[in-house]
C-alpha positions as CSV (number, residue, x, y, z in Angstrom):
1,M,0.0,0.0,0.0
2,K,1.1,3.5,-0.7
3,N,1.4,5.9,2.1
4,R,-1.4,8.4,2.5
5,P,-1.7,11.3,5.0
6,A,-3.5,10.4,8.2
7,W,-6.2,13.1,7.5
8,L,-7.2,11.2,4.3
9,W,-7.9,7.9,6.1
10,L,-9.6,9.8,8.9
11,S,-11.9,11.4,6.4
12,L,-12.6,8.2,4.6
13,L,-13.4,6.4,7.8
14,T,-15.7,9.2,8.8
15,I,-17.6,8.9,5.5
16,L,-17.9,5.1,5.9
17,S,-19.1,5.4,9.4
18,V,-21.9,7.8,8.3
19,I,-22.8,5.3,5.6
20,L,-23.3,2.5,8.0
21,A,-25.1,4.7,10.4
22,A,-27.8,5.1,7.9
23,C,-28.7,1.4,8.3
24,Q,-28.3,1.2,12.1
25,P,-30.9,1.8,14.8
26,G,-31.4,5.2,16.3
27,S,-30.3,6.2,19.7
28,T,-33.7,6.5,21.3
29,P,-33.3,6.0,25.1
30,T,-35.1,3.1,26.7
31,P,-35.9,2.4,30.4
32,E,-33.0,0.6,32.2
33,R,-33.6,-2.9,33.4
34,I,-31.2,-4.8,35.6
35,V,-31.1,-8.6,35.1
36,E,-28.8,-11.3,36.3
37,T,-26.7,-12.8,33.6
38,V,-24.3,-15.8,33.3
39,V,-21.3,-15.9,30.9
40,V,-20.8,-19.3,29.3
41,T,-18.3,-20.5,26.7
42,Q,-19.3,-22.4,23.6
43,M,-17.2,-23.7,20.6
44,V,-18.0,-22.0,17.3
45,Q,-16.2,-23.5,14.3
46,G,-13.4,-24.6,16.6
47,T,-13.1,-21.3,18.4
48,P,-14.2,-20.7,22.0
49,V,-16.8,-17.9,22.1
50,E,-18.2,-16.3,25.3
51,I,-21.9,-15.6,25.3
52,V,-24.2,-14.1,27.9
53,V,-27.2,-16.2,29.1
54,T,-30.1,-14.8,31.2
55,P,-31.3,-17.5,33.6
56,T,-35.1,-18.1,33.9
57,P,-36.2,-17.3,37.5
58,G,-37.3,-20.4,39.5
59,S,-35.6,-23.0,37.3
60,E,-32.6,-25.0,38.3
61,E,-31.4,-25.7,34.7
62,T,-31.5,-23.2,31.9
63,T,-31.3,-24.1,28.3
64,P,-29.2,-21.4,26.6
65,P,-31.1,-19.4,24.0
66,E,-29.9,-19.5,20.4
67,M,-26.4,-18.2,20.4
68,S,-25.6,-14.8,18.9
69,T,-22.1,-14.8,17.5
70,A,-19.9,-11.9,16.6
71,F,-20.8,-12.5,12.9
72,L,-23.2,-14.6,10.8
73,P,-21.4,-17.1,8.5
74,A,-22.8,-17.1,5.0
75,D,-24.0,-20.2,3.3
76,G,-23.2,-19.4,-0.4
77,M,-23.7,-16.3,-2.4
78,E,-26.9,-14.4,-3.0
79,A,-27.1,-13.4,-6.7
80,C,-27.8,-9.9,-8.0
81,L,-31.4,-9.0,-8.7
82,P,-32.8,-6.8,-11.5
83,F,-32.8,-3.2,-10.2
84,P,-36.2,-1.9,-8.9
85,E,-38.7,-0.8,-11.6
86,G,-39.0,2.9,-12.4
87,I,-35.4,3.8,-12.3
88,T,-32.7,4.3,-14.9
89,L,-29.0,3.8,-14.1
90,T,-25.9,5.5,-15.3
91,V,-24.0,3.4,-17.9
92,G,-20.7,4.7,-19.1
93,A,-19.4,8.2,-19.1
94,N,-22.4,9.7,-20.9
95,G,-25.2,7.3,-19.9
96,P,-28.6,8.3,-18.4
97,L,-28.9,9.2,-14.7
98,F,-30.9,7.5,-12.0
99,A,-34.4,8.9,-12.4
100,G,-36.7,6.9,-10.2
101,D,-40.3,8.0,-9.4
102,F,-39.6,7.9,-5.7
103,I,-36.6,10.3,-6.0
104,V,-37.2,13.7,-4.4
105,D,-36.0,16.6,-6.5
106,T,-33.4,18.3,-4.3
107,G,-32.8,21.2,-6.7
108,T,-29.3,20.0,-7.6
109,A,-27.7,21.0,-10.9
110,A,-27.9,18.5,-13.8
111,H,-25.0,16.1,-14.0
112,T,-22.5,16.8,-16.8
113,A,-20.3,14.0,-18.0
114,K,-16.7,14.5,-16.8
115,P,-13.8,14.3,-19.3
116,S,-11.5,11.3,-18.8
117,F,-8.3,11.5,-16.7
118,D,-6.3,11.2,-19.9
119,D,-8.1,14.2,-21.5
120,V,-7.6,16.3,-18.4
121,A,-3.9,15.5,-18.0
122,R,-3.2,16.0,-21.7
123,E,-5.0,19.4,-21.9
124,A,-3.4,20.6,-18.7
125,N,0.1,19.7,-19.9
126,Q,-0.4,21.3,-23.3
127,A,-1.9,24.5,-21.7
128,Y,1.0,24.9,-19.3
129,Y,4.0,23.6,-21.2
130,G,3.4,22.3,-24.7
131,A,5.5,19.4,-25.8
132,P,8.1,18.1,-23.3
133,Q,11.8,18.9,-24.1
134,A,14.7,16.6,-24.2
135,S,17.2,16.5,-21.4
136,S,19.5,19.5,-21.3
137,S,22.6,17.3,-20.6
138,L,21.7,15.0,-23.6
139,Q,21.2,18.1,-25.8
140,A,24.7,19.3,-24.8
141,G,26.1,15.9,-26.0
142,Q,27.2,14.8,-22.6
143,G,25.3,11.5,-22.9
144,V,24.4,11.4,-19.2
145,Y,20.8,11.3,-18.1
146,R,20.5,12.5,-14.5
147,I,17.4,11.3,-12.5
148,G,16.5,12.5,-9.0
149,V,14.8,9.9,-6.7
150,F,13.6,9.9,-3.1
151,E,14.7,6.5,-1.9
152,D,17.7,4.2,-2.4
153,I,17.6,0.6,-3.5
154,T,17.7,-2.0,-0.8
155,S,20.0,-4.6,-2.4
156,L,22.1,-5.4,-5.5
157,N,21.1,-9.0,-5.1
158,F,18.3,-9.6,-7.6
159,F,16.8,-12.5,-5.6
160,A,16.6,-10.3,-2.4
161,A,15.7,-7.1,-4.2
162,N,12.6,-8.7,-5.6
163,G,11.9,-10.8,-2.6
164,P,11.8,-9.7,1.1
165,D,13.6,-6.5,0.2
166,N,11.3,-5.6,-2.7
167,T,10.5,-1.9,-3.3
168,V,9.2,0.1,-6.3
169,W,12.6,1.9,-6.3
170,N,14.4,-1.4,-6.9
171,S,12.3,-2.0,-10.0
172,Y,13.0,1.6,-11.2
173,M,16.7,1.8,-10.6
174,L,18.2,-1.7,-10.9
175,P,19.2,-2.6,-14.5
176,P,16.3,-4.7,-15.8
177,R,16.7,-8.4,-16.5
178,L,15.6,-10.0,-19.8
179,A,12.5,-12.1,-20.0
180,M,11.0,-14.3,-22.7
181,Y,8.2,-11.8,-23.3
182,G,7.2,-8.4,-22.1
183,L,4.5,-5.7,-22.6
184,S,4.8,-2.9,-25.1
185,E,4.8,0.8,-24.0
186,Q,1.4,2.5,-23.7
187,L,-0.8,-0.2,-25.1
188,F,0.7,-3.1,-23.1
189,N,0.7,-5.6,-26.0
190,F,2.2,-9.0,-25.2
191,T,5.4,-9.0,-27.3
192,P,8.5,-11.1,-27.6
193,L,11.9,-10.2,-26.0
194,A,14.2,-13.2,-25.7
195,A,11.7,-15.5,-27.4
196,A,12.1,-16.1,-31.1
197,V,8.3,-16.3,-31.8
198,A,5.7,-13.6,-31.5
199,T,3.3,-15.8,-29.6
200,P,4.0,-19.1,-27.8
201,E,2.4,-22.4,-28.8
202,P,-0.7,-23.2,-26.8
203,L,-0.2,-25.5,-23.8
204,R,-0.9,-29.1,-24.6
205,E,-1.2,-32.2,-22.4
206,E,1.8,-34.5,-22.2
207,G,1.3,-37.3,-19.7
208,E,0.7,-35.7,-16.3
209,F,1.8,-32.2,-17.4
210,W,0.7,-29.3,-19.4
211,V,3.6,-28.3,-21.6
212,T,4.8,-25.8,-24.3
213,E,8.1,-25.3,-26.1
214,I,9.4,-21.9,-27.1
215,P,12.5,-21.2,-29.2
216,L,15.0,-18.5,-28.2
217,R,16.7,-15.8,-30.2
218,Q,20.3,-16.7,-30.9
219,D,21.7,-13.2,-31.1
220,I,21.8,-12.3,-27.3
221,T,25.0,-12.4,-25.2
222,W,25.7,-11.6,-21.6
223,S,27.9,-8.7,-20.7
224,D,30.9,-11.1,-20.2
225,G,30.5,-12.4,-23.8
226,E,28.8,-15.7,-22.9
227,P,25.7,-16.6,-25.0
228,F,22.2,-16.3,-23.6
229,T,20.7,-19.8,-23.7
230,A,17.8,-22.0,-22.7
231,E,19.9,-23.1,-19.7
232,D,19.7,-19.6,-18.3
233,V,15.9,-19.7,-18.6
234,A,15.5,-23.1,-17.0
235,F,18.0,-22.3,-14.2
236,S,16.2,-19.1,-13.2
237,A,12.8,-20.9,-13.0
238,N,14.0,-24.0,-11.3
239,T,16.0,-22.0,-8.7
240,A,12.9,-20.0,-7.7
241,L,11.0,-23.3,-7.3
242,R,13.9,-25.0,-5.5
243,F,14.0,-22.3,-2.8
244,N,10.2,-21.9,-2.8
245,L,10.6,-18.1,-3.5
246,I,7.2,-16.6,-2.9
247,A,8.0,-13.2,-1.3
248,G,7.8,-10.0,-3.3
249,N,7.6,-10.6,-7.1
250,W,8.8,-14.2,-7.1
251,G,5.4,-15.8,-6.3
252,N,3.9,-14.1,-9.4
253,W,6.8,-14.9,-11.6
254,Y,7.4,-18.6,-10.9
255,D,4.3,-20.0,-9.0
256,G,4.9,-23.5,-7.7
257,N,1.2,-24.0,-7.4
258,F,1.2,-24.4,-11.1
259,L,4.7,-24.6,-12.5
260,D,6.5,-27.9,-12.0
261,H,9.9,-27.3,-13.7
262,V,11.5,-25.8,-16.8
263,E,13.8,-27.8,-19.2
264,A,16.4,-26.7,-21.7
265,V,15.6,-29.1,-24.6
266,D,18.7,-27.7,-26.4
267,D,20.7,-24.5,-26.3
268,Y,17.9,-22.5,-27.8
269,T,14.7,-24.3,-27.0
270,V,12.9,-24.0,-23.6
271,K,10.2,-26.4,-22.4
272,Y,7.8,-25.4,-19.6
273,Y,6.1,-28.1,-17.5
274,Y,3.0,-27.3,-15.4
275,H,1.5,-29.8,-13.1
276,T,-1.7,-27.8,-13.0
277,R,-3.0,-26.1,-16.1
278,P,-2.4,-22.3,-15.6
279,G,-4.4,-19.4,-16.8
280,M,-3.0,-16.3,-18.5
281,A,-2.1,-14.7,-15.2
282,R,0.3,-17.5,-14.4
283,H,1.6,-18.4,-17.8
284,E,1.7,-15.6,-20.4
285,Y,1.6,-12.8,-17.8
286,G,3.5,-14.7,-15.1
287,T,6.2,-17.2,-16.0
288,L,6.8,-16.0,-19.5
289,Q,7.5,-12.5,-18.3
290,A,9.7,-13.6,-15.4
291,P,13.3,-12.4,-15.2
292,V,16.2,-14.6,-16.5
293,L,19.5,-14.6,-14.6
294,A,22.9,-15.9,-15.8
295,A,23.3,-19.5,-14.9
296,H,27.0,-19.7,-15.4
297,Y,27.5,-17.0,-12.7
298,W,24.7,-17.9,-10.2
299,T,24.9,-21.8,-10.3
300,P,27.8,-22.2,-7.8
301,I,26.3,-19.5,-5.5
302,V,22.9,-21.2,-5.6
303,D,24.3,-24.7,-5.1
304,A,26.3,-23.5,-2.0
305,A,23.3,-21.8,-0.5
306,A,21.1,-24.9,-1.1
307,A,23.4,-27.1,1.0
308,P,20.9,-27.3,4.0
309,L,18.2,-28.4,1.5
310,D,20.3,-31.0,-0.1
311,A,21.2,-32.4,3.3
312,L,17.6,-33.2,4.2
313,P,16.7,-36.9,4.4
314,E,14.2,-38.3,2.0
315,G,10.7,-37.8,3.3
316,A,11.7,-35.0,5.6
317,S,8.9,-33.4,7.7
318,D,7.8,-29.8,7.5
319,D,9.5,-29.2,10.8
320,E,12.8,-30.2,9.2
321,I,12.2,-28.5,5.9
322,E,11.3,-25.0,7.2
323,P,14.5,-24.2,9.1
324,A,16.6,-25.6,6.2
325,L,14.7,-23.6,3.7
326,Q,15.1,-20.5,5.9
327,E,18.9,-21.0,6.2
328,A,19.2,-21.6,2.4
329,T,17.2,-18.5,1.4
330,D,19.1,-16.3,3.9
331,T,22.4,-17.4,2.4
332,L,21.1,-16.8,-1.1
333,F,19.7,-13.3,-0.3
334,N,22.9,-12.3,1.6
335,H,25.2,-12.8,-1.3
336,V,26.6,-9.6,-2.7
337,P,27.0,-9.8,-6.5
338,D,30.4,-8.9,-7.9
339,G,30.7,-8.8,-11.7
340,E,27.3,-10.4,-12.3
341,P,26.7,-10.6,-16.1
342,L,23.7,-8.8,-17.5
343,A,22.0,-8.7,-20.9
344,G,19.6,-5.8,-20.8
345,A,19.8,-2.3,-22.1
346,Y,22.0,-1.0,-19.2
347,F,24.7,-2.4,-16.9
348,L,25.4,-1.5,-13.3
349,E,28.5,0.6,-12.9
350,R,28.6,1.8,-9.3
351,W,26.3,2.0,-6.3
352,E,27.1,4.5,-3.5
353,P,24.5,3.7,-0.8
354,G,22.5,6.7,0.2
355,A,24.1,8.8,-2.6
356,F,23.7,7.5,-6.1
357,L,23.5,4.6,-8.5
358,D,25.3,4.7,-11.8
359,T,24.4,2.6,-14.9
360,S,26.0,2.5,-18.4
361,A,24.5,1.6,-21.7
362,N,24.9,-1.9,-23.2
363,P,26.7,-1.2,-26.5
364,G,25.6,-4.7,-27.8
365,Y,21.9,-4.6,-26.7
366,F,20.2,-6.8,-29.2
367,L,17.0,-4.7,-29.5
368,Q,18.8,-1.3,-30.0
369,G,17.4,0.5,-33.0
370,L,14.2,-1.5,-33.1
371,T,11.3,0.7,-34.4
372,I,7.9,0.1,-32.9
373,E,4.6,1.5,-34.3
374,Q,1.4,1.5,-32.2
375,F,-2.0,2.1,-33.6
376,A,-5.2,3.6,-32.3
377,N,-7.0,0.3,-32.8
378,G,-4.6,-1.3,-30.3
379,A,-2.3,-3.0,-32.9
380,Y,1.5,-3.2,-32.7
381,R,4.1,-3.6,-35.4
382,D,7.9,-3.5,-35.2
383,S,10.7,-3.3,-37.7
384,E,11.5,-7.0,-37.2
385,G,8.1,-8.0,-38.6
386,V,6.4,-8.8,-35.3
387,T,2.7,-7.7,-35.3
388,V,-0.1,-7.9,-32.8
389,G,-3.6,-7.3,-34.1
390,Q,-4.2,-5.5,-37.4
391,P,-1.7,-2.6,-37.8
392,E,-3.9,-0.2,-39.8
393,G,-5.5,3.2,-39.4
394,E,-4.2,6.0,-37.2
395,T,-0.6,5.6,-35.8
396,I,-0.5,6.9,-32.2
397,S,3.2,6.4,-31.5
398,V,6.5,5.5,-33.2
399,I,9.3,4.5,-30.8
400,E,12.9,3.7,-31.5
401,T,14.3,1.4,-28.9
402,G,17.4,2.6,-27.0
403,P,19.5,2.9,-25.0
404,H,19.6,6.6,-26.0
405,A,22.0,7.8,-23.2
406,E,25.5,6.6,-22.5
407,S,24.7,6.4,-18.8
408,V,21.8,7.0,-16.4
409,V,22.7,8.3,-12.9
410,Y,20.1,8.1,-10.1
411,T,20.8,10.6,-7.3
412,I,19.0,10.0,-4.0
413,Y,17.5,13.0,-2.2
414,G,16.1,13.0,1.3
415,S,12.8,14.7,0.4
416,Q,10.7,16.0,-2.4
417,D,11.7,19.5,-1.7
418,A,15.4,18.7,-2.0
419,A,14.8,16.9,-5.3
420,I,12.8,19.7,-6.8
421,L,15.4,22.2,-5.7
422,A,18.0,20.1,-7.5
423,L,15.8,20.1,-10.6
424,R,15.5,23.8,-10.6
425,S,19.2,24.3,-10.2
426,G,20.0,22.0,-13.0
427,E,21.6,19.2,-11.0
428,V,19.2,16.6,-12.4
429,D,17.2,16.4,-15.7
430,F,14.2,14.6,-14.3
431,V,12.6,13.8,-11.0
432,L,11.1,10.3,-10.8
433,N,8.2,10.3,-8.4
434,S,5.8,7.4,-8.6
435,L,3.7,8.5,-5.6
436,G,2.9,12.0,-6.8
437,L,4.1,15.4,-5.7
438,Q,2.8,17.2,-2.7
439,R,0.2,19.7,-3.9
440,G,2.2,22.7,-2.9
441,L,5.2,21.5,-4.7
442,A,3.2,20.7,-7.8
443,E,1.8,24.2,-8.0
444,Q,5.3,25.7,-7.5
445,I,6.8,23.8,-10.5
446,R,3.8,24.5,-12.7
447,N,4.7,28.2,-12.3
448,D,8.3,27.7,-13.3
449,P,8.7,28.4,-17.0
450,N,12.0,26.4,-17.0
451,L,10.4,23.1,-16.0
452,T,8.1,20.7,-17.8
453,V,5.6,18.7,-15.9
454,I,4.5,15.3,-17.2
455,E,1.4,13.9,-15.5
456,N,0.3,10.3,-15.9
457,P,-2.8,8.5,-14.8
458,S,-2.2,6.6,-11.6
459,N,-2.0,2.9,-11.9
460,S,-3.5,2.2,-8.5
461,F,-6.8,2.6,-6.8
462,R,-8.4,2.4,-3.3
463,Y,-11.4,0.2,-2.8
464,L,-13.9,-1.2,-0.2
465,S,-13.8,-5.0,-0.1
466,F,-16.6,-7.2,1.4
467,N,-16.0,-10.4,3.3
468,A,-18.5,-12.5,1.4
469,R,-18.2,-15.4,3.9
470,R,-20.3,-13.4,6.3
471,R,-23.9,-12.2,6.0
472,P,-25.2,-10.0,4.6
473,M,-22.0,-9.2,2.6
474,N,-22.7,-12.4,0.6
475,D,-25.8,-10.7,-0.8
476,C,-25.3,-8.7,-4.0
477,S,-28.2,-6.4,-3.1
478,F,-26.6,-5.4,0.2
479,R,-23.3,-4.7,-1.6
480,Q,-25.1,-2.6,-4.2
481,A,-26.8,-0.6,-1.6
482,V,-23.5,0.3,0.1
483,S,-22.0,1.1,-3.3
484,A,-25.0,3.5,-4.0
485,L,-24.4,5.3,-0.7
486,I,-20.7,6.0,-1.3
487,D,-20.3,9.4,-3.2
488,R,-17.1,8.8,-5.0
489,E,-17.2,12.2,-6.6
490,F,-17.5,13.9,-3.2
491,V,-14.5,12.0,-1.9
492,T,-12.3,12.7,-4.9
493,E,-13.3,16.2,-5.6
494,V,-14.0,17.7,-2.2
495,I,-12.0,15.7,0.3
496,L,-9.1,14.9,-1.9
497,Q,-9.4,18.2,-3.8
498,G,-9.0,16.6,-7.2
499,A,-6.0,14.5,-6.4
500,A,-7.8,11.4,-7.4
501,F,-10.6,10.4,-9.8
502,A,-13.8,8.5,-9.1
503,K,-13.7,5.0,-10.5
504,Y,-16.5,2.5,-11.1
505,S,-14.3,-0.3,-12.5
506,Y,-11.0,-2.0,-11.6
507,I,-9.7,-1.2,-15.1
508,A,-8.4,2.4,-15.7
509,E,-9.6,4.3,-18.8
510,G,-6.0,4.7,-19.9
511,N,-5.8,0.9,-20.4
512,T,-7.7,1.1,-23.6
513,N,-7.3,-2.5,-24.6
514,W,-9.1,-3.7,-21.6
515,Y,-11.3,-0.8,-20.4
516,Y,-15.1,-1.3,-21.0
517,S,-16.8,2.1,-21.2
518,D,-20.4,0.9,-20.6
519,V,-19.8,-0.4,-17.0
520,L,-22.6,0.4,-14.6
521,N,-21.9,3.6,-12.7
522,L,-24.2,3.0,-9.7
523,G,-25.1,6.2,-8.0
524,Q,-23.1,8.5,-10.2
525,G,-24.6,12.1,-10.3
526,L,-26.9,11.6,-7.4
527,G,-27.2,13.8,-4.3
528,R,-27.2,12.4,-0.8
529,Q,-31.0,12.2,-0.6
530,D,-31.3,10.4,-3.9
531,R,-28.5,8.0,-2.9
532,L,-30.4,7.1,0.3
533,A,-33.6,6.5,-1.7
534,L,-31.8,4.3,-4.2
535,A,-30.2,2.2,-1.5
536,I,-33.5,1.7,0.3
537,A,-35.2,0.7,-2.9
538,I,-32.5,-1.9,-3.6
539,L,-32.7,-3.4,-0.1
540,E,-36.5,-3.5,0.0
541,Q,-36.7,-5.3,-3.3
542,A,-34.4,-8.0,-1.9
543,G,-36.6,-8.4,1.2
544,Y,-34.8,-6.2,3.7
545,T,-36.9,-4.3,6.3
546,W,-36.3,-2.1,9.3
547,E,-37.2,-2.5,12.9
548,N,-40.7,-1.0,13.6
549,D,-40.8,-0.2,9.9
550,E,-38.7,2.9,10.6
551,K,-36.7,3.4,7.4
552,P,-33.8,5.9,7.4
553,T,-35.0,9.4,6.2
554,F,-33.2,12.5,4.9
555,D,-33.3,15.8,6.7
556,V,-33.3,18.3,3.8
557,E,-32.6,21.4,6.0
558,G,-29.8,19.7,7.8
559,N,-28.5,17.8,4.7
560,S,-28.1,14.7,6.8
561,V,-29.4,11.2,7.2
562,I,-31.7,10.4,10.1
563,A,-31.1,6.8,11.2
564,G,-34.2,4.6,11.3
565,G,-34.7,1.2,13.0
566,G,-32.1,-1.5,12.7
567,L,-31.8,-3.3,9.4
568,I,-33.5,-6.7,9.2
569,M,-32.3,-9.3,6.7
570,P,-34.8,-11.1,4.4
571,D,-35.0,-14.1,6.8
572,G,-35.9,-11.9,9.8
573,T,-32.4,-11.8,11.3
574,P,-31.1,-8.5,12.5
575,D,-28.1,-7.2,10.6
576,P,-25.1,-7.5,12.9
577,E,-22.5,-4.8,13.5
578,H,-19.8,-4.6,10.9
579,Q,-16.1,-3.8,11.2
580,I,-14.3,-1.7,8.7
581,W,-10.6,-2.2,8.6
582,A,-8.3,0.4,6.9
583,P,-4.5,0.3,6.4
């Protein structure tokens, strides 16, 4: 999770508490009655739970009433119902608004469709700065691209840096490793890197495995001159499986729940064996995009680290395996690479902890000079003849693969202020900041005619997740009612002051290949009173009621929700209290 100011989480929790209060009983005082109670312990799903029992006067033995647990376990999922009649729902950016007969006109202005984040960012950039300019140091012919960052890397050891020591700065600053396939810039097309074919052969059954063979390019060499071969690919995968590497990125790259082993059929053919058939997330977007390390460098280091594992007796128990595995991984992660061969666009030159990291261009990078065209219809074509989709129509970008600088130097600054000061003084050409600038700093640099601001849509989101193993969160209608009550636009525009955008889908609009514009935008454009009415209508249709038939109401003058009776589920069970956890 990315860090957020405490006031932001406090504000969000306040909003959510108001939402839940709309479905909770009011605070009407009742006469106090003193009764004798007994606390007993019962087992619930293997867990001791204390409950309070009220004895019946005059009886020696009391049968405990039906137990009330802290939560109500769900028995399956309750499907979504058609929305109540008489309403229209927002679909897509320009769809119709909710217009139910039971909605009270609150006099709010008509909703106007908002431009997409991409449009806003593009227009703002053009209005302020026009087209971005190239680095001043590169223009001067120095060939050094200087980048300011806010944090240092955690390790030069690639196993550790992408495992327990994983950070986003490691992925930015450490020279990238090659993989069989990767994703193209901007459109994220699945394209070959070390693989010699544009798309792999589909997985096929072979005995007890699902397998596929992929040929390698034969023009790739490591920085020490050794050829890049199938043995490197197999070694990298099998090492991750051997050490059960699951922390950080490794669990997504080489998932032992699916991948059994990888074999070098010959010098330039790789064969993948899965014991369980994987989906795209584990095969094309997992193992086939996983990093490849130099086997001839790492093999003796890995074998030495694996000594505790190799010493285990056959049929060793988990109690024996776990400490051996811990010792082996600790040894592997603690190794400090010296002269590790690389095969990507840049090599590591020098790391001065807390000060800078220096990289130099690979003069023999096999993809240097490759020209890539990308089209508005999502297609891809490069100068080696690889195509994805139908490359026709409008061309949205033409990219020539680098490296375009002789070296890239990352300088570590202790704060955003220090990095921006260095940018203004010309110490660095670019400030890399994945988490966004403080609003004050952002405004300062926008007013500096010597600086160019590049704004990109965020590739992250915040969301409310329901535990569907508990009632009534297993009921689609309950989840829809909560969703209708949450005013995303109020949170993003008022509380966050435009620093975020309201989303109604997991997929960002900028991801054009996957984004579906006609997703249901439940509650978009509604005021608080209309949201409450929509939530009540959804719940009532699903069979929910309120104690004493006291539904929540809206105080127009006070612009607030007046809580009604407690929410009753369709089977007559009172809705229990809910906990909301936030990071």
